[in-house]
C-alpha positions as CSV (number, residue, x, y, z in Angstrom):
1,M,104.6,303.3,67.2
2,T,105.4,300.3,65.2
3,S,108.4,300.0,66.8
4,E,107.4,299.7,70.1
5,R,105.3,297.2,68.7
6,A,108.0,295.1,67.1
7,N,110.1,295.5,70.5
8,T,106.9,294.0,72.5
9,T,106.3,291.2,69.5
10,A,109.9,289.6,69.8
11,L,109.8,285.8,69.1
12,K,110.8,283.6,72.4
13,D,114.6,281.6,71.2
14,T,114.1,278.3,73.3
15,V,117.5,276.5,73.8
16,V,117.5,272.7,72.8
17,S,119.3,270.2,74.4
18,V,121.3,267.8,72.8
19,K,119.3,265.1,73.0
20,P,116.3,266.0,71.5
21,K,118.7,267.5,68.7
22,L,120.4,263.7,68.1
23,A,117.0,262.7,68.1
24,A,116.2,264.6,65.1
25,L,119.2,264.6,63.6
26,W,118.6,260.7,63.3
27,V,114.7,261.1,62.3
28,A,116.1,263.3,58.8
29,V,118.6,260.3,58.4
30,M,115.8,258.1,57.7
31,V,113.9,260.3,56.0
32,S,117.1,260.9,53.6
33,Y,117.4,256.9,53.3
34,I,113.8,256.5,52.8
35,Y,113.7,258.8,50.1
36,N,116.6,258.6,48.4
37,D,115.6,254.5,47.9
38,F,112.1,255.8,46.8
39,F,113.5,258.2,44.2
40,S,115.8,254.8,43.0
41,L,113.1,252.8,42.3
42,F,112.1,255.4,39.2
43,W,115.2,255.0,37.4
44,P,114.4,252.7,34.5
45,G,115.2,249.0,34.9
46,E,114.7,249.2,38.6
47,L,111.8,247.4,39.4
48,E,112.9,244.9,37.0
49,N,115.9,244.3,38.4
50,M,113.9,243.8,42.0
51,I,112.0,241.2,40.4
52,D,114.6,239.5,38.8
53,G,115.9,238.9,42.5
54,Y,118.4,242.0,43.2
55,M,118.7,244.2,45.4
56,G,121.0,246.6,43.9
57,P,124.3,244.8,42.0
58,F,123.6,242.0,45.2
59,P,121.4,239.0,44.8
60,T,117.8,239.2,46.4
61,S,118.5,236.3,49.9
62,Q,117.5,235.5,53.3
63,T,120.8,237.1,54.4
64,S,120.8,239.9,51.9
65,L,117.8,241.1,53.2
66,L,118.4,240.4,57.3
67,S,121.9,242.4,56.4
68,A,119.4,245.8,54.8
69,M,117.0,244.8,57.7
70,I,120.0,245.3,60.7
71,L,121.4,248.2,58.7
72,M,118.5,249.8,58.5
73,T,117.1,249.2,62.1
74,I,120.5,250.7,63.5
75,P,119.9,254.5,63.5
76,T,115.5,253.5,63.8
77,L,116.9,252.9,67.4
78,M,119.3,255.5,68.0
79,I,116.2,258.2,67.5
80,F,114.8,256.4,70.6
81,L,118.2,255.6,72.2
82,S,119.1,259.2,71.9
83,L,116.6,260.1,73.9
84,V,116.5,257.7,76.7
85,L,120.1,256.5,77.1
86,P,122.1,258.1,80.4
87,A,124.3,261.1,78.7
88,R,127.3,259.7,78.5
89,A,125.8,256.1,77.2
90,S,124.3,258.3,74.7
91,R,126.7,260.8,73.3
92,W,129.3,257.8,73.1
93,A,126.6,255.7,71.0
94,N,126.1,258.7,69.1
95,I,129.6,259.2,68.2
96,I,130.1,255.8,67.7
97,V,127.3,255.0,65.7
98,G,127.2,258.2,63.5
99,T,131.1,257.6,62.4
100,L,130.2,254.2,61.0
101,Y,126.9,255.6,59.6
102,I,128.9,258.1,57.7
103,A,131.4,255.3,56.4
104,V,128.5,253.6,55.1
105,A,126.9,256.1,53.2
106,I,130.0,257.5,51.3
107,G,130.7,253.5,50.6
108,S,127.3,253.2,49.6
109,V,127.9,255.8,46.7
110,I,130.5,253.7,45.2
111,G,130.1,253.4,41.6
112,E,127.1,255.3,41.4
113,S,126.3,257.1,38.8
114,R,122.9,258.7,39.5
115,I,123.3,262.7,40.7
116,F,120.3,262.7,43.2
117,Y,121.9,259.8,44.9
118,H,125.4,261.4,45.7
119,V,123.0,264.7,46.6
120,G,121.1,262.6,49.4
121,N,123.9,260.4,50.4
122,A,125.8,264.2,50.8
123,V,123.2,265.4,52.8
124,Q,123.4,262.2,55.0
125,V,127.2,262.8,55.6
126,V,126.0,266.2,56.8
127,L,123.3,265.3,58.9
128,L,125.7,261.9,60.7
129,V,128.8,264.7,60.8
130,F,126.2,266.8,62.6
131,V,125.7,264.0,65.1
132,V,129.2,263.6,65.7
133,R,129.4,267.1,66.4
134,Y,126.2,267.5,68.8
135,A,127.4,263.9,70.6
136,W,131.4,265.1,70.8
137,T,130.3,269.1,72.2
138,W,128.3,267.2,74.6
139,P,128.2,270.1,77.3
140,V,129.5,269.0,80.6
141,E,127.9,269.8,84.5
142,P,130.9,271.0,86.3
143,R,130.8,268.4,89.7
144,S,129.4,270.0,93.3
145,A,132.4,271.0,95.9
146,S,131.1,267.8,97.7
147,T,132.3,265.6,95.2
148,T,135.7,267.5,94.2
149,S,136.3,267.7,98.0
150,T,140.4,267.4,98.7
151,S,139.7,266.4,102.0
152,P,140.6,262.7,102.9
153,S,137.4,260.6,103.4
154,P,137.6,259.1,107.0
155,T,138.7,255.7,105.8
156,S,141.9,257.0,104.6
157,R,142.4,258.9,107.6
158,T,145.9,257.8,109.6
159,S,146.6,258.1,113.1
160,S,150.1,259.5,114.6
161,S,151.0,258.8,118.0
162,T,153.8,260.8,119.6
């Protein structure tokens, strides 16, 4: 009786298409960014550094804050764009932006001594590798028979006179 019940209560595994997977990965990347930056605030001297006008090693200015805003706005937009762009555009946007942000994640730990920051950035790199992988291996639909016909179009026919 137990085996019969187990067979009738199996969970249905639903296939998730590429677009929601990509959007979810971008959400996870953004959450990781937020936690990394939030935990950084607990590092001794970090708040004083901010009060003194520094964002990490860089002086705070309109330009540095605008640059940081743009840097974080792009992956935020990728959450939405991954869902609404046509498949071809979404695929290339995710490959390009994902690859760019892998470089950003790796570059942001250069000279960093805090282990938690390295772990957070490693998580970001793994998530972004999945973004690029899912986009790169995006399933393709076979073309319908009408679009792959080998017969010439009516305008390309030539008449032969004998």
